[in-house]
C-alpha positions in Angstrom: 4.5 14.0 3.4 7.8 13.3 5.2 8.3 9.9 7.0 11.1 9.0 9.0 13.2 8.1 5.9 10.8 8.2 3.0 8.9 11.0 1.5 5.5 10.6 -0.1 4.8 12.7 -3.1 1.3 13.1 -4.9 1.6 11.0 -8.0 1.8 12.7 -11.7 2.5 11.3 -15.0 6.2 11.5 -14.7 6.0 8.7 -12.2 4.4 6.2 -14.4 7.6 4.8 -15.9 8.9 4.0 -12.3 5.6 2.5 -11.3 5.5 0.3 -14.3 9.1 -0.9 -13.7 8.4 -1.7 -10.1 5.0 -3.4 -10.7 6.8 -5.5 -13.5 9.3 -6.9 -11.3 8.5 -10.5 -10.6 8.7 -10.3 -6.7 6.1 -7.6 -7.0 4.0 -8.7 -9.9 3.1 -12.1 -8.0 1.2 -9.7 -5.6 0.5 -6.7 -7.9 -0.2 -8.6 -11.2 -1.9 -7.1 -14.2 -0.8 -3.5 -14.2 -0.2 -2.1 -17.6 0.0 1.5 -18.6 -3.6 2.1 -18.8 -4.2 0.6 -15.4 -1.4 2.4 -14.0 -2.7 5.8 -15.2 -6.4 4.9 -14.3 -5.8 3.4 -10.8 -2.6 4.9 -9.2 -2.5 8.6 -10.6 -4.5 11.1 -8.9 -5.5 12.3 -5.5 -5.1 8.9 -3.7 -1.9 7.9 -5.0 1.7 8.5 -3.9 5.1 7.9 -4.9 7.4 6.7 -2.2 10.8 8.4 -2.6 14.1 7.8 -0.9 16.8 10.3 -1.3 14.8 11.7 -4.5 14.5 8.3 -6.1 11.1 6.6 -6.7 11.3 3.3 -5.0 7.6 2.5 -4.7 4.0 3.5 -4.4 1.2 4.0 -1.8 -2.5 4.3 -2.5 -5.5 4.7 -0.5 -9.2 4.4 -0.6 -11.8 6.2 1.7 -15.3 5.1 2.9 -16.9 8.4 3.6 -20.2 7.1 4.9 -20.3 8.8 8.5 -21.4 5.4 9.9 -18.7 3.3 8.4 -15.9 6.0 7.9 -12.5 4.1 7.3 -9.7 4.1 4.9 -7.8 1.3 3.1 -4.1 1.4 2.3 -2.0 -0.4 -0.2 1.9 -0.1 -0.8 4.3 -1.7 -3.1 8.2 -1.3 -3.1 10.9 -2.2 -5.6 12.5 -5.4 -4.0 16.0 -3.8 -3.9 14.4 -1.7 -1.0 12.8 -4.5 0.8 13.8 -5.5 4.4 14.8 -2.0 5.5 11.7 -0.7 7.2 10.9 1.7 4.2 7.6 0.1 3.5 6.5 0.4 7.0 7.6 4.0 7.1 5.6 4.8 3.9 2.5 3.1 5.4 2.9 4.7 8.8 3.4 8.1 7.1 0.0 7.6 5.1 -2.0 6.4 8.2 -0.9 9.5 10.0 -2.3 11.4 7.1 -5.5 9.4 7.1 -5.9 9.7 10.8 -5.5 13.5 10.4 -8.4 13.5 7.8 -10.8 12.1 10.4 -10.5 8.6 10.0 -10.4 6.4 13.1 -9.7 3.0 11.4 -7.5 1.9 8.7 -7.4 -1.5 6.8 -4.9 -3.3 4.7 -5.3 -6.5 3.0 -2.0 -8.2 2.0 -1.9 -11.7 0.4 -2.2 -14.4 3.2 1.1 -16.0 1.8 2.9 -12.5 1.7 4.7 -12.9 5.0 7.1 -10.0 4.5 4.0 -7.6 3.9 2.3 -9.0 6.9 5.2 -8.4 9.2 5.7 -5.0 7.8 2.1 -4.1 8.5 2.2 -5.6 12.1 5.4 -3.3 12.7 3.2 -0.3 12.0 0.5 -1.5 14.4 -1.8 -3.4 12.0 -3.5 -6.4 13.6 -5.1 -9.4 11.9 -8.8 -9.5 11.7 -9.5 -12.6 9.5 -8.6 -14.2 6.3 -10.8 -13.2 3.2 -10.8 -16.4 1.1 -10.3 -16.2 -2.6 -10.2 -12.5 -2.3 -7.9 -11.5 -5.0 -7.1 -12.9 -8.5 -3.3 -13.4 -9.3 -1.7 -12.7 -12.5 -1.9 -16.3 -13.3 -5.7 -16.2 -13.1 -6.0 -18.2 -9.7 -7.6 -16.7 -6.7 -5.7 -16.4 -3.3 -6.7 -15.6 0.1 -5.9 -12.3 1.7 -5.5 -11.4 5.4 -7.7 -8.5 6.4 -5.6 -6.4 9.0 -6.8 -3.3 10.8 -5.2 -0.3 12.8 -7.0 2.2 15.2 -5.7 5.5 15.7 -4.4 5.1 19.0 -2.7 1.8 17.9 -0.2 3.4 15.4 3.3 2.3 16.1 
């Protein structure tokens, strides 16, 4: 899938070393802690995982989950980029590209849940059109074992920026 600048490619075993490097970076690990080889293989490879590429280089990953119950149908997206590529709109491009794909699969609503303290991610999500819904208290365990809040944000199909 081609975005404005990035390309999303289905994940393969060849992406694992790049994903491990990205997720081990301290600026990423504080939000995506606890990813070892087995967890990367189990959670990031397969039909719901995509590598984010810039000029053929893997710079991040985007994953999605789908709720298929017809009365609650929606999708959830998550993204991580290597910090060398932060601040250039590439994360927003990757998320926007994935959202277009998911809306094309019949979803009318997409959610994302950055850590409430992750201001960079929240600004990036807002650029795509996501709006805050509310704070989910002690939602996610950090790599140090403590729990932190997350901001639930959602996007409707007609709000995609």
